[in-house]
PDB file with SEQRES, HELIX, SHEET and CRYST1 records, atoms N, CA, C and O in Angstrom:
SEQRES   1 A   77  MET ALA HIS TYR ARG LEU ARG MET THR ASP GLY SER VAL          
SEQRES   2 A   77  ARG THR GLN GLN ALA LEU ARG MET ARG THR ASP ALA ARG          
SEQRES   3 A   77  THR LEU TYR LEU GLU ASP ARG SER GLY GLY THR TRP GLN          
SEQRES   4 A   77  PRO VAL LEU GLU ARG ARG LEU ASP GLU VAL GLU LEU LEU          
SEQRES   5 A   77  GLN ARG ARG CYS THR GLU ASN ASN GLY SER TRP THR TRP          
SEQRES   6 A   77  ILE THR GLU PRO LEU PRO THR ALA SER SER ARG PRO              
HELIX    1 AA1 LEU A   46  GLU A   48  5                                   3    
HELIX    2 AA2 ALA A   73  SER A   75  5                                   3    
SHEET    1 AA1 4 VAL A  13  ALA A  18  0                                        
SHEET    2 AA1 4 ALA A   2  MET A   8 -1                                        
SHEET    3 AA1 4 VAL A  49  THR A  57 -1                                        
SHEET    4 AA1 4 TRP A  63  GLU A  68 -1                                        
SHEET    1 AA2 3 ARG A  20  THR A  23  0                                        
SHEET    2 AA2 3 THR A  27  SER A  34 -1                                        
SHEET    3 AA2 3 THR A  37  ARG A  45 -1                                        
CRYST1    1.000    1.000    1.000  90.00  90.00  90.00 P 1           1          
ATOM      1  N   MET A   1     -27.410  11.219  22.991  1.00  0.00           N  
ATOM      2  CA  MET A   1     -28.604  10.650  23.587  1.00  0.00           C  
ATOM      3  C   MET A   1     -28.350  10.455  25.079  1.00  0.00           C  
ATOM      4  O   MET A   1     -27.273  10.018  25.485  1.00  0.00           O  
ATOM      5  N   ALA A   2     -29.335  10.780  25.874  1.00  0.00           N  
ATOM      6  CA  ALA A   2     -29.202  10.674  27.325  1.00  0.00           C  
ATOM      7  C   ALA A   2     -29.256   9.215  27.774  1.00  0.00           C  
ATOM      8  O   ALA A   2     -29.876   8.368  27.132  1.00  0.00           O  
ATOM      9  N   HIS A   3     -28.597   8.953  28.883  1.00  0.00           N  
ATOM     10  CA  HIS A   3     -28.671   7.659  29.551  1.00  0.00           C  
ATOM     11  C   HIS A   3     -29.419   7.875  30.863  1.00  0.00           C  
ATOM     12  O   HIS A   3     -29.144   8.826  31.595  1.00  0.00           O  
ATOM     13  N   TYR A   4     -30.356   6.995  31.150  1.00  0.00           N  
ATOM     14  CA  TYR A   4     -31.121   7.060  32.387  1.00  0.00           C  
ATOM     15  C   TYR A   4     -30.881   5.781  33.172  1.00  0.00           C  
ATOM     16  O   TYR A   4     -30.754   4.699  32.600  1.00  0.00           O  
ATOM     17  N   ARG A   5     -30.820   5.922  34.493  1.00  0.00           N  
ATOM     18  CA  ARG A   5     -30.670   4.763  35.377  1.00  0.00           C  
ATOM     19  C   ARG A   5     -31.864   4.756  36.321  1.00  0.00           C  
ATOM     20  O   ARG A   5     -32.149   5.750  36.989  1.00  0.00           O  
ATOM     21  N   LEU A   6     -32.556   3.625  36.368  1.00  0.00           N  
ATOM     22  CA  LEU A   6     -33.712   3.468  37.238  1.00  0.00           C  
ATOM     23  C   LEU A   6     -33.399   2.443  38.308  1.00  0.00           C  
ATOM     24  O   LEU A   6     -32.897   1.359  38.012  1.00  0.00           O  
ATOM     25  N   ARG A   7     -33.696   2.783  39.547  1.00  0.00           N  
ATOM     26  CA  ARG A   7     -33.648   1.802  40.626  1.00  0.00           C  
ATOM     27  C   ARG A   7     -35.099   1.510  40.985  1.00  0.00           C  
ATOM     28  O   ARG A   7     -35.863   2.402  41.352  1.00  0.00           O  
ATOM     29  N   MET A   8     -35.449   0.245  40.867  1.00  0.00           N  
ATOM     30  CA  MET A   8     -36.822  -0.172  41.089  1.00  0.00           C  
ATOM     31  C   MET A   8     -37.040  -0.493  42.567  1.00  0.00           C  
ATOM     32  O   MET A   8     -36.078  -0.686  43.311  1.00  0.00           O  
ATOM     33  N   THR A   9     -38.287  -0.549  42.986  1.00  0.00           N  
ATOM     34  CA  THR A   9     -38.596  -0.832  44.382  1.00  0.00           C  
ATOM     35  C   THR A   9     -38.202  -2.248  44.785  1.00  0.00           C  
ATOM     36  O   THR A   9     -38.065  -2.527  45.976  1.00  0.00           O  
ATOM     37  N   ASP A  10     -38.014  -3.154  43.815  1.00  0.00           N  
ATOM     38  CA  ASP A  10     -37.566  -4.514  44.133  1.00  0.00           C  
ATOM     39  C   ASP A  10     -36.043  -4.604  44.258  1.00  0.00           C  
ATOM     40  O   ASP A  10     -35.504  -5.684  44.502  1.00  0.00           O  
ATOM     41  N   GLY A  11     -35.336  -3.452  44.089  1.00  0.00           N  
ATOM     42  CA  GLY A  11     -33.881  -3.421  44.234  1.00  0.00           C  
ATOM     43  C   GLY A  11     -33.115  -3.556  42.932  1.00  0.00           C  
ATOM     44  O   GLY A  11     -31.903  -3.340  42.911  1.00  0.00           O  
ATOM     45  N   SER A  12     -33.784  -3.908  41.850  1.00  0.00           N  
ATOM     46  CA  SER A  12     -33.091  -4.048  40.570  1.00  0.00           C  
ATOM     47  C   SER A  12     -32.755  -2.668  39.998  1.00  0.00           C  
ATOM     48  O   SER A  12     -33.407  -1.673  40.312  1.00  0.00           O  
ATOM     49  N   VAL A  13     -31.723  -2.635  39.152  1.00  0.00           N  
ATOM     50  CA  VAL A  13     -31.278  -1.395  38.509  1.00  0.00           C  
ATOM     51  C   VAL A  13     -31.234  -1.632  37.008  1.00  0.00           C  
ATOM     52  O   VAL A  13     -30.781  -2.678  36.543  1.00  0.00           O  
ATOM     53  N   ARG A  14     -31.707  -0.654  36.262  1.00  0.00           N  
ATOM     54  CA  ARG A  14     -31.694  -0.752  34.798  1.00  0.00           C  
ATOM     55  C   ARG A  14     -31.200   0.564  34.220  1.00  0.00           C  
ATOM     56  O   ARG A  14     -31.590   1.635  34.684  1.00  0.00           O  
ATOM     57  N   THR A  15     -30.341   0.487  33.205  1.00  0.00           N  
ATOM     58  CA  THR A  15     -29.862   1.666  32.486  1.00  0.00           C  
ATOM     59  C   THR A  15     -30.428   1.614  31.076  1.00  0.00           C  
ATOM     60  O   THR A  15     -30.402   0.570  30.425  1.00  0.00           O  
ATOM     61  N   GLN A  16     -30.943   2.757  30.608  1.00  0.00           N  
ATOM     62  CA  GLN A  16     -31.606   2.812  29.303  1.00  0.00           C  
ATOM     63  C   GLN A  16     -31.264   4.118  28.597  1.00  0.00           C  
ATOM     64  O   GLN A  16     -31.262   5.179  29.221  1.00  0.00           O  
ATOM     65  N   GLN A  17     -30.972   4.047  27.289  1.00  0.00           N  
ATOM     66  CA  GLN A  17     -30.785   5.249  26.479  1.00  0.00           C  
ATOM     67  C   GLN A  17     -32.143   5.740  26.006  1.00  0.00           C  
ATOM     68  O   GLN A  17     -32.996   4.942  25.617  1.00  0.00           O  
ATOM     69  N   ALA A  18     -32.345   7.056  26.038  1.00  0.00           N  
ATOM     70  CA  ALA A  18     -33.583   7.654  25.541  1.00  0.00           C  
ATOM     71  C   ALA A  18     -33.354   9.140  25.303  1.00  0.00           C  
ATOM     72  O   ALA A  18     -32.486   9.755  25.922  1.00  0.00           O  
ATOM     73  N   LEU A  19     -34.142   9.704  24.402  1.00  0.00           N  
ATOM     74  CA  LEU A  19     -34.029  11.134  24.132  1.00  0.00           C  
ATOM     75  C   LEU A  19     -34.751  11.981  25.171  1.00  0.00           C  
ATOM     76  O   LEU A  19     -34.322  13.094  25.475  1.00  0.00           O  
ATOM     77  N   ARG A  20     -35.851  11.453  25.719  1.00  0.00           N  
ATOM     78  CA  ARG A  20     -36.563  12.230  26.733  1.00  0.00           C  
ATOM     79  C   ARG A  20     -37.232  11.317  27.741  1.00  0.00           C  
ATOM     80  O   ARG A  20     -37.421  10.122  27.512  1.00  0.00           O  
ATOM     81  N   MET A  21     -37.587  11.927  28.873  1.00  0.00           N  
ATOM     82  CA  MET A  21     -38.318  11.265  29.944  1.00  0.00           C  
ATOM     83  C   MET A  21     -39.579  12.077  30.191  1.00  0.00           C  
ATOM     84  O   MET A  21     -39.542  13.308  30.195  1.00  0.00           O  
ATOM     85  N   ARG A  22     -40.696  11.384  30.396  1.00  0.00           N  
ATOM     86  CA  ARG A  22     -41.932  12.062  30.785  1.00  0.00           C  
ATOM     87  C   ARG A  22     -42.742  11.131  31.675  1.00  0.00           C  
ATOM     88  O   ARG A  22     -42.506   9.923  31.719  1.00  0.00           O  
ATOM     89  N   THR A  23     -43.693  11.713  32.376  1.00  0.00           N  
ATOM     90  CA  THR A  23     -44.584  10.919  33.216  1.00  0.00           C  
ATOM     91  C   THR A  23     -46.016  11.364  32.973  1.00  0.00           C  
ATOM     92  O   THR A  23     -46.274  12.492  32.554  1.00  0.00           O  
ATOM     93  N   ASP A  24     -46.933  10.458  33.244  1.00  0.00           N  
ATOM     94  CA  ASP A  24     -48.331  10.843  33.373  1.00  0.00           C  
ATOM     95  C   ASP A  24     -48.721  10.503  34.810  1.00  0.00           C  
ATOM     96  O   ASP A  24     -47.838  10.350  35.655  1.00  0.00           O  
ATOM     97  N   ALA A  25     -49.971  10.385  35.104  1.00  0.00           N  
ATOM     98  CA  ALA A  25     -50.406  10.179  36.482  1.00  0.00           C  
ATOM     99  C   ALA A  25     -49.879   8.883  37.096  1.00  0.00           C  
ATOM    100  O   ALA A  25     -49.710   8.808  38.313  1.00  0.00           O  
ATOM    101  N   ARG A  26     -49.618   7.868  36.284  1.00  0.00           N  
ATOM    102  CA  ARG A  26     -49.250   6.559  36.828  1.00  0.00           C  
ATOM    103  C   ARG A  26     -47.988   5.943  36.241  1.00  0.00           C  
ATOM    104  O   ARG A  26     -47.484   4.961  36.785  1.00  0.00           O  
ATOM    105  N   THR A  27     -47.463   6.491  35.145  1.00  0.00           N  
ATOM    106  CA  THR A  27     -46.417   5.805  34.391  1.00  0.00           C  
ATOM    107  C   THR A  27     -45.253   6.723  34.068  1.00  0.00           C  
ATOM    108  O   THR A  27     -45.433   7.907  33.781  1.00  0.00           O  
ATOM    109  N   LEU A  28     -44.041   6.148  34.120  1.00  0.00           N  
ATOM    110  CA  LEU A  28     -42.819   6.805  33.659  1.00  0.00           C  
ATOM    111  C   LEU A  28     -42.534   6.284  32.256  1.00  0.00           C  
ATOM    112  O   LEU A  28     -42.563   5.076  32.019  1.00  0.00           O  
ATOM    113  N   TYR A  29     -42.261   7.192  31.333  1.00  0.00           N  
ATOM    114  CA  TYR A  29     -41.932   6.827  29.957  1.00  0.00           C  
ATOM    115  C   TYR A  29     -40.547   7.349  29.619  1.00  0.00           C  
ATOM    116  O   TYR A  29     -40.247   8.514  29.882  1.00  0.00           O  
ATOM    117  N   LEU A  30     -39.700   6.512  29.042  1.00  0.00           N  
ATOM    118  CA  LEU A  30     -38.460   6.934  28.403  1.00  0.00           C  
ATOM    119  C   LEU A  30     -38.701   6.750  26.917  1.00  0.00           C  
ATOM    120  O   LEU A  30     -39.102   5.672  26.478  1.00  0.00           O  
ATOM    121  N   GLU A  31     -38.456   7.817  26.127  1.00  0.00           N  
ATOM    122  CA  GLU A  31     -38.879   7.802  24.728  1.00  0.00           C  
ATOM    123  C   GLU A  31     -37.764   8.218  23.771  1.00  0.00           C  
ATOM    124  O   GLU A  31     -36.868   8.985  24.122  1.00  0.00           O  
ATOM    125  N   ASP A  32     -37.849   7.686  22.549  1.00  0.00           N  
ATOM    126  CA  ASP A  32     -37.002   8.072  21.419  1.00  0.00           C  
ATOM    127  C   ASP A  32     -37.906   8.626  20.324  1.00  0.00           C  
ATOM    128  O   ASP A  32     -39.102   8.338  20.283  1.00  0.00           O  
ATOM    129  N   ARG A  33     -37.330   9.403  19.459  1.00  0.00           N  
ATOM    130  CA  ARG A  33     -38.066   9.955  18.314  1.00  0.00           C  
ATOM    131  C   ARG A  33     -37.834   9.037  17.118  1.00  0.00           C  
ATOM    132  O   ARG A  33     -36.692   8.749  16.762  1.00  0.00           O  
ATOM    133  N   SER A  34     -38.917   8.583  16.504  1.00  0.00           N  
ATOM    134  CA  SER A  34     -38.820   7.667  15.368  1.00  0.00           C  
ATOM    135  C   SER A  34     -39.926   7.999  14.373  1.00  0.00           C  
ATOM    136  O   SER A  34     -41.106   8.009  14.723  1.00  0.00           O  
ATOM    137  N   GLY A  35     -39.538   8.267  13.143  1.00  0.00           N  
ATOM    138  CA  GLY A  35     -40.529   8.562  12.113  1.00  0.00           C  
ATOM    139  C   GLY A  35     -41.363   9.790  12.425  1.00  0.00           C  
ATOM    140  O   GLY A  35     -42.522   9.871  12.020  1.00  0.00           O  
ATOM    141  N   GLY A  36     -40.790  10.742  13.136  1.00  0.00           N  
ATOM    142  CA  GLY A  36     -41.498  11.977  13.461  1.00  0.00           C  
ATOM    143  C   GLY A  36     -42.399  11.908  14.675  1.00  0.00           C  
ATOM    144  O   GLY A  36     -43.057  12.892  15.012  1.00  0.00           O  
ATOM    145  N   THR A  37     -42.443  10.755  15.342  1.00  0.00           N  
ATOM    146  CA  THR A  37     -43.267  10.633  16.547  1.00  0.00           C  
ATOM    147  C   THR A  37     -42.429  10.091  17.696  1.00  0.00           C  
ATOM    148  O   THR A  37     -41.412   9.432  17.480  1.00  0.00           O  
ATOM    149  N   TRP A  38     -42.864  10.375  18.912  1.00  0.00           N  
ATOM    150  CA  TRP A  38     -42.190   9.855  20.103  1.00  0.00           C  
ATOM    151  C   TRP A  38     -42.672   8.439  20.367  1.00  0.00           C  
ATOM    152  O   TRP A  38     -43.876   8.181  20.403  1.00  0.00           O  
ATOM    153  N   GLN A  39     -41.725   7.519  20.553  1.00  0.00           N  
ATOM    154  CA  GLN A  39     -42.028   6.110  20.803  1.00  0.00           C  
ATOM    155  C   GLN A  39     -41.401   5.688  22.125  1.00  0.00           C  
ATOM    156  O   GLN A  39     -40.214   5.931  22.339  1.00  0.00           O  
ATOM    157  N   PRO A  40     -42.167   5.062  23.017  1.00  0.00           N  
ATOM    158  CA  PRO A  40     -41.588   4.604  24.283  1.00  0.00           C  
ATOM    159  C   PRO A  40     -40.550   3.501  24.053  1.00  0.00           C  
ATOM    160  O   PRO A  40     -40.772   2.582  23.265  1.00  0.00           O  
ATOM    161  N   VAL A  41     -39.417   3.605  24.749  1.00  0.00           N  
ATOM    162  CA  VAL A  41     -38.432   2.526  24.765  1.00  0.00           C  
ATOM    163  C   VAL A  41     -38.482   1.801  26.107  1.00  0.00           C  
ATOM    164  O   VAL A  41     -37.967   0.691  26.247  1.00  0.00           O  
ATOM    165  N   LEU A  42     -39.113   2.449  27.095  1.00  0.00           N  
ATOM    166  CA  LEU A  42     -39.284   1.838  28.411  1.00  0.00           C  
ATOM    167  C   LEU A  42     -40.484   2.487  29.083  1.00  0.00           C  
ATOM    168  O   LEU A  42     -40.611   3.711  29.091  1.00  0.00           O  
ATOM    169  N   GLU A  43     -41.359   1.672  29.642  1.00  0.00           N  
ATOM    170  CA  GLU A  43     -42.507   2.146  30.416  1.00  0.00           C  
ATOM    171  C   GLU A  43     -42.507   1.400  31.739  1.00  0.00           C  
ATOM    172  O   GLU A  43     -42.394   0.175  31.768  1.00  0.00           O  
ATOM    173  N   ARG A  44     -42.633   2.140  32.835  1.00  0.00           N  
ATOM    174  CA  ARG A  44     -42.716   1.529  34.160  1.00  0.00           C  
ATOM    175  C   ARG A  44     -43.736   2.294  34.991  1.00  0.00           C  
ATOM    176  O   ARG A  44     -43.822   3.519  34.900  1.00  0.00           O  
ATOM    177  N   ARG A  45     -44.501   1.582  35.794  1.00  0.00           N  
ATOM    178  CA  ARG A  45     -45.422   2.242  36.718  1.00  0.00           C  
ATOM    179  C   ARG A  45     -44.618   3.050  37.728  1.00  0.00           C  
ATOM    180  O   ARG A  45     -43.582   2.589  38.208  1.00  0.00           O  
ATOM    181  N   LEU A  46     -45.086   4.246  38.051  1.00  0.00           N  
ATOM    182  CA  LEU A  46     -44.362   5.112  38.984  1.00  0.00           C  
ATOM    183  C   LEU A  46     -44.187   4.472  40.358  1.00  0.00           C  
ATOM    184  O   LEU A  46     -43.177   4.700  41.023  1.00  0.00           O  
ATOM    185  N   ASP A  47     -45.164   3.672  40.789  1.00  0.00           N  
ATOM    186  CA  ASP A  47     -45.033   3.046  42.108  1.00  0.00           C  
ATOM    187  C   ASP A  47     -43.992   1.930  42.125  1.00  0.00           C  
ATOM    188  O   ASP A  47     -43.679   1.404  43.193  1.00  0.00           O  
ATOM    189  N   GLU A  48     -43.448   1.557  40.965  1.00  0.00           N  
ATOM    190  CA  GLU A  48     -42.370   0.570  40.883  1.00  0.00           C  
ATOM    191  C   GLU A  48     -40.986   1.221  40.836  1.00  0.00           C  
ATOM    192  O   GLU A  48     -39.975   0.539  41.003  1.00  0.00           O  
ATOM    193  N   VAL A  49     -40.937   2.541  40.607  1.00  0.00           N  
ATOM    194  CA  VAL A  49     -39.665   3.249  40.443  1.00  0.00           C  
ATOM    195  C   VAL A  49     -39.307   3.959  41.743  1.00  0.00           C  
ATOM    196  O   VAL A  49     -40.049   4.817  42.222  1.00  0.00           O  
ATOM    197  N   GLU A  50     -38.156   3.589  42.306  1.00  0.00           N  
ATOM    198  CA  GLU A  50     -37.684   4.212  43.542  1.00  0.00           C  
ATOM    199  C   GLU A  50     -36.846   5.452  43.253  1.00  0.00           C  
ATOM    200  O   GLU A  50     -36.945   6.448  43.970  1.00  0.00           O  
ATOM    201  N   LEU A  51     -36.009   5.397  42.194  1.00  0.00           N  
ATOM    202  CA  LEU A  51     -35.079   6.482  41.887  1.00  0.00           C  
ATOM    203  C   LEU A  51     -34.842   6.537  40.383  1.00  0.00           C  
ATOM    204  O   LEU A  51     -34.712   5.501  39.729  1.00  0.00           O  
ATOM    205  N   LEU A  52     -34.787   7.750  39.838  1.00  0.00           N  
ATOM    206  CA  LEU A  52     -34.470   7.963  38.427  1.00  0.00           C  
ATOM    207  C   LEU A  52     -33.304   8.936  38.343  1.00  0.00           C  
ATOM    208  O   LEU A  52     -33.340  10.013  38.937  1.00  0.00           O  
ATOM    209  N   GLN A  53     -32.265   8.548  37.600  1.00  0.00           N  
ATOM    210  CA  GLN A  53     -31.094   9.405  37.427  1.00  0.00           C  
ATOM    211  C   GLN A  53     -30.773   9.539  35.943  1.00  0.00           C  
ATOM    212  O   GLN A  53     -31.005   8.626  35.151  1.00  0.00           O  
ATOM    213  N   ARG A  54     -30.228  10.711  35.588  1.00  0.00           N  
ATOM    214  CA  ARG A  54     -29.777  10.981  34.219  1.00  0.00           C  
ATOM    215  C   ARG A  54     -28.273  11.179  34.250  1.00  0.00           C  
ATOM    216  O   ARG A  54     -27.747  11.859  35.131  1.00  0.00           O  
ATOM    217  N   ARG A  55     -27.580  10.580  33.282  1.00  0.00           N  
ATOM    218  CA  ARG A  55     -26.119  10.657  33.241  1.00  0.00           C  
ATOM    219  C   ARG A  55     -25.673  11.895  32.473  1.00  0.00           C  
ATOM    220  O   ARG A  55     -26.125  12.148  31.357  1.00  0.00           O  
ATOM    221  N   CYS A  56     -24.779  12.659  33.090  1.00  0.00           N  
ATOM    222  CA  CYS A  56     -24.156  13.814  32.437  1.00  0.00           C  
ATOM    223  C   CYS A  56     -22.675  13.525  32.292  1.00  0.00           C  
ATOM    224  O   CYS A  56     -22.046  12.991  33.206  1.00  0.00           O  
ATOM    225  N   THR A  57     -22.120  13.877  31.143  1.00  0.00           N  
ATOM    226  CA  THR A  57     -20.689  13.713  30.912  1.00  0.00           C  
ATOM    227  C   THR A  57     -20.001  15.044  31.180  1.00  0.00           C  
ATOM    228  O   THR A  57     -20.333  16.062  30.573  1.00  0.00           O  
ATOM    229  N   GLU A  58     -19.040  15.023  32.096  1.00  0.00           N  
ATOM    230  CA  GLU A  58     -18.294  16.227  32.464  1.00  0.00           C  
ATOM    231  C   GLU A  58     -17.270  16.556  31.381  1.00  0.00           C  
ATOM    232  O   GLU A  58     -17.005  15.738  30.500  1.00  0.00           O  
ATOM    233  N   ASN A  59     -16.694  17.763  31.452  1.00  0.00           N  
ATOM    234  CA  ASN A  59     -15.693  18.196  30.472  1.00  0.00           C  
ATOM    235  C   ASN A  59     -14.482  17.272  30.423  1.00  0.00           C  
ATOM    236  O   ASN A  59     -13.861  17.117  29.371  1.00  0.00           O  
ATOM    237  N   ASN A  60     -14.141  16.657  31.556  1.00  0.00           N  
ATOM    238  CA  ASN A  60     -12.977  15.768  31.594  1.00  0.00           C  
ATOM    239  C   ASN A  60     -13.320  14.336  31.167  1.00  0.00           C  
ATOM    240  O   ASN A  60     -12.463  13.453  31.215  1.00  0.00           O  
ATOM    241  N   GLY A  61     -14.558  14.107  30.755  1.00  0.00           N  
ATOM    242  CA  GLY A  61     -14.971  12.789  30.284  1.00  0.00           C  
ATOM    243  C   GLY A  61     -15.589  11.898  31.347  1.00  0.00           C  
ATOM    244  O   GLY A  61     -16.119  10.834  31.028  1.00  0.00           O  
ATOM    245  N   SER A  62     -15.528  12.316  32.607  1.00  0.00           N  
ATOM    246  CA  SER A  62     -16.132  11.504  33.667  1.00  0.00           C  
ATOM    247  C   SER A  62     -17.657  11.669  33.643  1.00  0.00           C  
ATOM    248  O   SER A  62     -18.183  12.616  33.057  1.00  0.00           O  
ATOM    249  N   TRP A  63     -18.346  10.733  34.287  1.00  0.00           N  
ATOM    250  CA  TRP A  63     -19.805  10.765  34.335  1.00  0.00           C  
ATOM    251  C   TRP A  63     -20.270  11.219  35.699  1.00  0.00           C  
ATOM    252  O   TRP A  63     -19.642  10.928  36.717  1.00  0.00           O  
ATOM    253  N   THR A  64     -21.376  11.936  35.708  1.00  0.00           N  
ATOM    254  CA  THR A  64     -22.066  12.307  36.936  1.00  0.00           C  
ATOM    255  C   THR A  64     -23.525  11.908  36.762  1.00  0.00           C  
ATOM    256  O   THR A  64     -24.143  12.217  35.743  1.00  0.00           O  
ATOM    257  N   TRP A  65     -24.071  11.221  37.760  1.00  0.00           N  
ATOM    258  CA  TRP A  65     -25.478  10.842  37.718  1.00  0.00           C  
ATOM    259  C   TRP A  65     -26.268  11.875  38.510  1.00  0.00           C  
ATOM    260  O   TRP A  65     -26.001  12.094  39.692  1.00  0.00           O  
ATOM    261  N   ILE A  66     -27.237  12.507  37.861  1.00  0.00           N  
ATOM    262  CA  ILE A  66     -28.069  13.531  38.481  1.00  0.00           C  
ATOM    263  C   ILE A  66     -29.451  12.937  38.722  1.00  0.00           C  
ATOM    264  O   ILE A  66     -30.080  12.406  37.807  1.00  0.00           O  
ATOM    265  N   THR A  67     -29.914  13.034  39.965  1.00  0.00           N  
ATOM    266  CA  THR A  67     -31.229  12.504  40.309  1.00  0.00           C  
ATOM    267  C   THR A  67     -32.313  13.405  39.734  1.00  0.00           C  
ATOM    268  O   THR A  67     -32.313  14.617  39.950  1.00  0.00           O  
ATOM    269  N   GLU A  68     -33.228  12.799  39.005  1.00  0.00           N  
ATOM    270  CA  GLU A  68     -34.354  13.515  38.404  1.00  0.00           C  
ATOM    271  C   GLU A  68     -35.559  13.389  39.329  1.00  0.00           C  
ATOM    272  O   GLU A  68     -35.806  12.318  39.883  1.00  0.00           O  
ATOM    273  N   PRO A  69     -36.309  14.470  39.500  1.00  0.00           N  
ATOM    274  CA  PRO A  69     -37.492  14.391  40.371  1.00  0.00           C  
ATOM    275  C   PRO A  69     -38.597  13.553  39.727  1.00  0.00           C  
ATOM    276  O   PRO A  69     -38.827  13.610  38.519  1.00  0.00           O  
ATOM    277  N   LEU A  70     -39.257  12.789  40.558  1.00  0.00           N  
ATOM    278  CA  LEU A  70     -40.443  12.044  40.150  1.00  0.00           C  
ATOM    279  C   LEU A  70     -41.625  12.605  40.926  1.00  0.00           C  
ATOM    280  O   LEU A  70     -41.436  13.139  42.018  1.00  0.00           O  
ATOM    281  N   PRO A  71     -42.838  12.499  40.394  1.00  0.00           N  
ATOM    282  CA  PRO A  71     -43.996  12.942  41.174  1.00  0.00           C  
ATOM    283  C   PRO A  71     -44.047  12.193  42.501  1.00  0.00           C  
ATOM    284  O   PRO A  71     -43.824  10.983  42.539  1.00  0.00           O  
ATOM    285  N   THR A  72     -44.336  12.895  43.572  1.00  0.00           N  
ATOM    286  CA  THR A  72     -44.429  12.254  44.882  1.00  0.00           C  
ATOM    287  C   THR A  72     -45.749  11.505  44.994  1.00  0.00           C  
ATOM    288  O   THR A  72     -46.696  11.763  44.250  1.00  0.00           O  
ATOM    289  N   ALA A  73     -45.790  10.578  45.934  1.00  0.00           N  
ATOM    290  CA  ALA A  73     -47.002   9.776  46.109  1.00  0.00           C  
ATOM    291  C   ALA A  73     -48.207  10.666  46.404  1.00  0.00           C  
ATOM    292  O   ALA A  73     -49.319  10.367  45.967  1.00  0.00           O  
ATOM    293  N   SER A  74     -47.994  11.762  47.146  1.00  0.00           N  
ATOM    294  CA  SER A  74     -49.118  12.634  47.489  1.00  0.00           C  
ATOM    295  C   SER A  74     -49.637  13.413  46.284  1.00  0.00           C  
ATOM    296  O   SER A  74     -50.783  13.861  46.294  1.00  0.00           O  
ATOM    297  N   SER A  75     -48.813  13.583  45.240  1.00  0.00           N  
ATOM    298  CA  SER A  75     -49.266  14.320  44.057  1.00  0.00           C  
ATOM    299  C   SER A  75     -49.811  13.396  42.976  1.00  0.00           C  
ATOM    300  O   SER A  75     -50.263  13.865  41.931  1.00  0.00           O  
ATOM    301  N   ARG A  76     -49.774  12.093  43.216  1.00  0.00           N  
ATOM    302  CA  ARG A  76     -50.318  11.131  42.247  1.00  0.00           C  
ATOM    303  C   ARG A  76     -51.793  10.917  42.540  1.00  0.00           C  
ATOM    304  O   ARG A  76     -52.172  10.744  43.698  1.00  0.00           O  
ATOM    305  N   PRO A  77     -52.635  10.926  41.507  1.00  0.00           N  
ATOM    306  CA  PRO A  77     -54.076  10.682  41.726  1.00  0.00           C  
ATOM    307  C   PRO A  77     -54.353   9.249  42.119  1.00  0.00           C  
ATOM    308  O   PRO A  77     -55.507   8.881  42.337  1.00  0.00           O  
TER     309      PRO A  77                                                      
END                                                                             
């Protein structure tokens, strides 16, 4: 299961496990699969999220955080 790290615009940081990440026009969703359906484990408004990273485990066991793209303010309705 992937680990995601969010840095919020207020400076706080949160790490959350989830199977997938998706966005709609206004919201970031981190979701798990449960009972055959996708269920949000974390929902945050996109304007509250400054940075989203996904953790990758290297062959030697170390972690690398990869920045995931978020929709830019100009592409948000």
